[in-house]
N, C-alpha and C positions, 0 to 999 in steps of 0.2 A: 867605384868603391867609396871615394871620399864623399860624394853626394849622398850615398846610402848612409854612411856613418853620421853625417851632419843631420840628415832627416831623422835618424833614430834619436840623436842627442836632443834635437828640438822637440820631438814628440814626448820624450821623457820629461823634459823641462815643462812642457805644457801640461802634462798629466799631474805634475806636482803643484801647479799654481793654485787650483781651488783649495787645496789642503794647507797651503803655506800662508796661513793668516799671520798677522803680526804676533811673533812669539817672544815675549819679553820676560824679564827675570823674576816676576812676582811668584815665588815658589814657597809653598808650605808656610805661609805667613811669616817669612823671614827666619824660620826655625833652623834651616840648614844652609844658610848663606855662608860663603867663604871664598877663598881663592879659587878652588876648583869649580864652584858654581859659576863664578864670574868668567872663568876661563872657558867653560863648556858652553855658556849661553850663546856667544856669537857663532859657535860651531853648529848650533841646533836651531837658531832663529834664522830662517831663510832670508828675511829682509836684510838683516845685518850682514850675514855671510856674503850674500850676493854683492852688496854695496862695497864691502871691504876688499873682496877679491877683484872686483871690477876696477877699483882705484889703482891697485897694483898692476893689473893688466894694461890699463890706459897709460900709466906712467912708463912702462916698458915699451909699449908699442909706439908711443908718440915721441920718445926721446930720440935725439939725433945721434947720440953717442953714449957709451957707458960713462958713468961718473956721478957726481952729486945731483945732476939733473934728474936722475931716476928717483930721488928721494923726496923731492918737494911735495908731490901729491900725498904719499903715505904719511910723511911727517906732519903736513898740514891737517890731514884727516885725524890722525891720532891725537895731535895737540888740541884741536878744537873739540874732539870728542870728550877729552878730559875737561875742558872748559864747560861744555854743556852738562856733563855729569855733575860737576861741582855746583853749577847753578841749580840743577835739579835737586841736589842734596839740601840746598838752602831754601828750597820751596819756591823759587822764581817761577812765576806763571807766564808762560809764553804760549800764544795760541798756535794752532795748526801743526802740532808736533807730528802726528801720524801722517797727514797729507804731505808734509815736507820729507818724511822718511820715504814715502812712496815716490815722491818726485825725485829724490836722490837716485833711486834705481833707474828711472827713466833717463835722467841726465847722464849718469855714469855709463849706462849701457850705450847711449848714443855716442859718448866720447870714445868708447872702445871701438865701436863700429867705424867711426870717422877717423880715428887716430889723430884727432885735432891737436896740433902742437901749439902750446902757449908758453910764455916765459915762466920760469919756476915759481916766482911769487904768485903769479896769476893762477897757476895750477893749484897751489896750496889754498888760495882764497876760494876758488870755485868749489873744491871738495870740502873745504873747511866750513863753509856756510851750512852745508847739509849735515856735516858731522856734528855740529852743535845740537841738532835736533835728535840725532841718534843718542848722543850723550844725555840730553834732557830726559829721554824716555827711560834710560837706566837710572838716572839720578832720582827721578820721582819714585821709582819702585824701591830704591834703597834708602830713602830718606829716614825711615824708622828702624833700619836694620842695625843691630849692634856690631855687626862685622862688615859694615858698608865699605870701609877702606880696603879690607882684604879682598872683598868681592870685586871692587873697582880695579884693583891691581891685576886680578886674574883676567878681567875683561880687556884691559889694555894689553896684556901679554898676548891674548888670543888675537886681538886686533893687529898687532905687529906681525904675528905669524901668518894671518890671512893676507895682509899686504905683501909679505915676503913670498907667499905662495903665488899670488897674482903676478908679482914682478918676475919671478923665475919662469913661470909659464909663458908670460908675455915675451920675455927676452928669447926664450927658446923658439917661439913661434913667429917672431917678427919677420924673419927672413925665410923660414922653412915652409910656412903654411899661412896663406892669407885668409882662407875661408873659415877655419875653425875659430879664431878669435872673434871674427865678425859675427859668426853664428852665436857665440857665447854672449857677445855684447847685445845682439838683437834679443836673445832670450831674457837678459836682465832688463832691457827696456820694456819688453812685453810684460814681464812680471810687474814692473812699476805701473804700467797702464792698468793692469788687472786690479792691483791694489787701490789705485785711485778710483776706479769704477766702483769697487766694493764700498769704499768710503762714501762716495757720492750717493749710493743707494741707501746707506745708513743715515745720511744727513736729513 
């Protein structure tokens, strides 16, 4: 039964990949941006959602015990996402934003699969590097928006929620079930490879 469920989950994930192109916030020429738009975007953009949940999953699965160690990855991601968004709002031009977002899915997926344990600061740095590019993508889109700060606040709130979702799921599964989080991590990594391949074709 577990193998059947895992196979179905992976098949559903694979079916979603071709349709899950980069979905970023540029909506209605910025006419309806606000807190809820920012909040809903990471929940509907598959690249962002997968990366943020995977960071929470990895943090829970790799932690040796409950405590502050669980928060280094999520806090590093959220903090550097904000830095990237602020840079984007200021118009900072940094290359390879979309490839780095795709690479973040590959790396975080592999981190979930391997449950690689690193010191807290290192965990924050690993995911933080990629979070800058997630933030840049949002910042570029919001640069001309009159409600950019409200939208950014909503995006950060959703980011924290997604990290928390990953943390709770990872903690619940770290001892009870080994195959399900690994299958989820593999799905995220495959998603990243798919997006990198699509970008290579467009280049």
